[in-house]
N, C-alpha and C positions, 0 to 999 in steps of 0.2 A: 271269027269274032270281028265285027265291024269296028271302024274307028270311033263311031259314036258310042258304042257300048263300052269301049275301053275308057273313054273320057268320063262316062257316067259312073263307072265303077271307081275311078280314082277320086271323084268328088265325094262319093259316099264314104270312102275310106278316110278322106281328110276331115269330113264332118264328124265321123265317129271319134277320131283322135282329138279333135278340138272341143268335144262336148264336156269332158271333165274339167278342161281349163276354163271354159266359159262358166261352168257352174261354180268353180272356185272363185273366179273374178266376181261373179254376182253376189256370193256370200260375203266377200270382202267389202263390196260396195254397200251391201245392206248393213254390215257391221259398222262401216264408217258413217253411215247416215244415222242409225238409231243408237249406236253405242260408241260414240266418238270418244268417250273418255270413261273414267271409272264411274260407276253408278253408286249414288248414295241415296239415303232414304228421302231426302228433301227433293232431289231431282225426280224420284219415282212418284212423288205425291203431286197432285194437282193443287192449285192455290186454294180451292175450297177445302180439300182434304187437310192441307196444312193449317188453315184457320180452325177447322174442327179439332185437330190435334191440340192446338194451343188452348182452345176452350176447355177440352177435356183435362189438360194438365192443370189449368187454373182451378177447375172444379175439384180435382183430387187434392190440391194444396189446401183449398178452402175446407174440404171435408176433414183433412188432418187437423187443421187449426180448430175447427168446431169440436172435434173429438177431444182434443187436448183441453179446450176451454170447458167443455162439459165435465170432464174428469176433475178439473180444479174446482168447478162450482159444486160438484157433488161432495168433494172433500170438505169445502167450506160449510156447506149445508149440514153435513154430518157433525162437524165440530160445533156449529151453532146449536144444533139439536141436542147434542150431548151436554153443552153448557147449560141450556135451558132445563133439560131434565135434571141436571145436577142441582140447579137452583131450586127446582120444584121439590126435589128430595130434601134439600136443606130446609126449605120453608115448612115442609111437612114434618120433618124431624123437630124443628123448633116449636111448631104448634103442638105436637104431641108432648114435648117436654114441658111446655107452658101449661097445658091441660093437666098433666100429672102433678106439677108443682102447685097449681091452683087447687086441685083436689086435696093434696096433702095439707095445704094451708087451711082449707075449710075444715078438714078433719081435726087438725090441731086446734083451730079456733073453737070448734064445738067442744073438744075435750077440756080446754081451759075454762069455757063458760060453765060447763057442768061441774068442774072442780070448784069454781068460785061459788056456784049455787050450793053445793054440798057444804062448803066452808061457812057460808052465810047461815045455813040452817043449823049447823053445829054450834056456831058462835054468833048468836043474834046481836045486832048492833045495840048499844046501850040507849035507853030512853032518857032524854034530857030530864034532870031532876030526880031521877031514880038512882039513889046512892048505892043501893044494893046491887044494881046491875053492872056497876062499874067494876073493872078488874083491879088487881093490885097495882098501886102506883098511879092510878088515874083518879081524877076528880069528877064529880058529877057535872054533866053538861059538856064534858070534853068531847070534841068531835075528832074522830081519827082522820089522819091525812089520807087524801085520795091516792090510790096506787098510781105510780108513774106508768106512762104508756110504754109498752114493751118496745125495745129497740128493733130496728130493722133486721130481719133474719139474714143469715149468711147467704141462703139461697137467693133471696130477693136482691141482696146487694150484688151478688155475682151476676145475676141476670141484668141488673141495671148497668153495670160496667160493660158487660158484653154487648148489650143492645146499643149503648152509646158509641162504642168503637165500631160496631157493624154499620151504624148510620154514617159515621165518618168515612168508612170505606166506600159505601154506596155514593156518598157525596164527592168522592174523588180526593179526599184528604187522607192520602195514604200514610204519610208520616205520622199524623195524629192517630190514625187507626192502629198503626204498629205500636206506638207508645201505649195506647189504651189497652190493647190485647196483652201486651207484655206485663202491664201493671196488674191486670186481672189474673194472669197466670202466676205472677209472683205471689198474689194474695190467696189464690185458689188453685194450686197446681193440680189437684185431682178433683176439680169441681165438675158440675154438670155440663158446663160449656167449654171445658178445657180443650177437648179434642177439636171442637169447632174453632176455638181461638187460635190453636196452632195452625190449622189449615188456612184460615183467612189471613193470618200473619204471613204465611208463605205466599198467598195470592197477592198480598200487598207488595211484597218484595218482588214477585214475578212481574207485576205490572211496571214496577220501577226498573226492571231489567237488572236487579241485583240478584243474580242467579245463585251465588254462593249462600247468601242468607236465606233465599227461598228454599234451596235444597236442605239446608239445616233445619228449617221449620218443618218441612214435610217429613224429614227423618225423625224429628222429635215426636211427631204425631204417630208415625209407624211404630216407633219403639215403645212409646208410653201408652198408646191406646190402639192396640192391634185389632180390637173388635169394633172399632168405631165405624159408622156408616161412611165416613169421609176417607177411609183407607183407599178404596179404588181410585178416587179422584186424586189423592195425594200420589199414588203410584203412577198414574197417568201423567200428571204434571212433572213428576221426576223424570219420566222417560222423554217428555217433550223438551225439557231443559237440556238433557244429555244429548238429544238429537241435534239441538241447536248448537251445542258445543262440539259437534262432530264426533261424539263418543257413541258411535252406532251400536257397538256390542252391548254396552251398558243400557242404552235406550231399548234395544230389542229385548233384553232380559226383563226390564220393567214392564214393557208392553205384554210380553208373554205371561208374566205373573198375573197381570190384570185379567187376561183372557182365561187363564187356567183357574184362578181362585175366585173370580167374580164374573163368570161368563154371561150372566143376565143383567149386569149393570150397564148404565149408560156409558160409563167409561170404557167398557169392553168394546163398544161399537167403534169408538175412535181408535182404540188400541189396535183393532184388527186392520183398520184402514192404514194406520201408520206403520205397522210392522210389515205390511205388504210392500210398502215403499222402500223398505230397507233391504229387501231381498235382491 
């Protein structure tokens, strides 16, 4: 073997030994250049990507706010719809009651007219100057006194008291309305409008934030007029007051009673929304 061949073989051996070391040094150099420190998400993103990420974050926050706002608006709309439906039911009930009382008054008036006509035929009025036609104790030419006009019927009087108080309530005179409703209830505790009077008394107290008296009024309606059309609304308002007082169990019981006993009422719509919030 020549000297040149020996030298060449030694060079090859040195290169083979140095190759792993060079590779390791190259990897370290690469790591030092590209990954000189700990990597975080911001260093990994380009400026454009970071701006896009910020926009997406703001969009998600806006979407959450819109969803929350829409839920609150839906609840307010449901409550307003329920209130309007309750008012429509109240007006329809009052109209039906008025129609019924008017028909009763007409029938009663017709009966009185027929009675007077029959009495007039049975006892004709005396002719002036006709002594024989006069009855005992009367003299010829005496004119009998005109009958007094009948007093206002109790139904009409109750209705007048109720409507006056209801007008005061609509006009924002809540204290006057409460006094009027209570006066009507004292005079007609079992009248045609007594259940409504208890309910609107409770509403007047509720608007004034006098919750104890409002609850007492609704309770009187529920106990004394259990079949009244105002019972679902009275139960709903009872639950609303108890919810505002943080008595969630009692409020939930009132809402569930509305849903169970009056599922098709306008009050049940609001009750379902509110009971879902308590879960």
